[in-house]
C-alpha positions as CSV (number, residue, x, y, z in Angstrom):
1,M,68.4,68.4,126.9
2,V,69.9,71.1,124.7
3,S,73.5,72.2,124.9
4,M,75.3,74.9,122.9
5,F,78.4,74.0,120.9
6,T,80.8,76.0,118.7
7,A,80.9,75.4,115.0
8,V,84.0,76.6,113.1
9,I,83.4,76.4,109.4
10,E,86.0,77.0,106.7
11,R,86.2,76.4,102.9
12,E,88.5,73.6,101.8
13,G,88.5,73.5,98.0
14,D,84.9,73.0,96.7
15,M,83.7,71.9,100.2
16,F,83.1,73.5,103.6
17,V,84.4,71.7,106.7
18,A,82.7,72.3,110.0
19,L,84.5,71.5,113.3
20,C,83.1,71.4,116.9
21,P,86.2,72.1,119.0
22,E,84.5,71.2,122.3
23,L,84.2,67.5,121.2
24,D,86.7,67.4,118.3
25,I,84.0,66.3,115.9
26,A,84.0,67.4,112.2
27,S,81.8,67.1,109.2
28,Q,81.5,68.7,105.8
29,G,79.1,69.8,103.1
30,N,78.7,71.5,99.8
31,S,77.6,74.8,101.4
32,I,78.1,76.5,104.8
33,E,74.5,75.5,105.7
34,D,75.1,71.9,104.7
35,A,78.3,71.7,106.7
36,K,76.6,73.2,109.7
37,N,73.6,70.8,109.4
38,N,75.9,67.8,108.9
39,L,78.0,68.7,112.0
40,Q,74.8,69.1,114.0
41,E,73.7,65.6,113.0
42,A,77.2,64.2,113.8
43,L,77.1,65.8,117.2
44,E,73.6,64.4,117.9
45,L,74.6,60.9,116.8
46,F,77.7,61.0,119.0
47,L,75.9,62.3,122.0
48,E,73.1,59.7,121.7
49,N,75.5,56.8,121.2
50,A,78.6,57.5,123.2
51,E,79.1,56.4,126.8
52,P,79.0,59.2,129.3
53,E,82.7,58.6,130.2
54,E,83.7,59.1,126.5
55,I,81.7,62.3,126.3
56,K,83.3,63.6,129.5
57,S,86.8,62.7,128.4
58,R,86.4,64.4,125.0
59,L,84.5,67.5,126.2
60,H,86.5,70.8,126.3
61,S,84.2,73.2,128.1
62,D,86.5,76.3,127.7
63,V,86.8,77.1,124.0
64,Y,87.7,80.6,122.9
65,V,87.5,81.8,119.3
66,T,89.3,85.0,118.5
67,Q,91.5,86.7,115.9
68,L,95.2,87.5,116.1
69,A,97.3,90.1,114.3
70,V,100.5,88.4,113.3
71,A,103.4,90.2,111.5
72,Y,105.3,88.3,108.9
73,G,107.5,88.8,105.9
């Protein structure tokens, strides 16, 4: 089975951190591609090894990524 998940990747110092908000799983890498690949591996390992109840309890199916304009200062 193939499922689609969101990957939010941001730079933290010299590393890149990748987060999957649907399952609240994160990983990191030295590049964007490394972080993305490491997150994919972490998701695959989780989905292969977790009990169905744990997957169901962690899964957030409605995730929206958008930008906001915020005035400050």
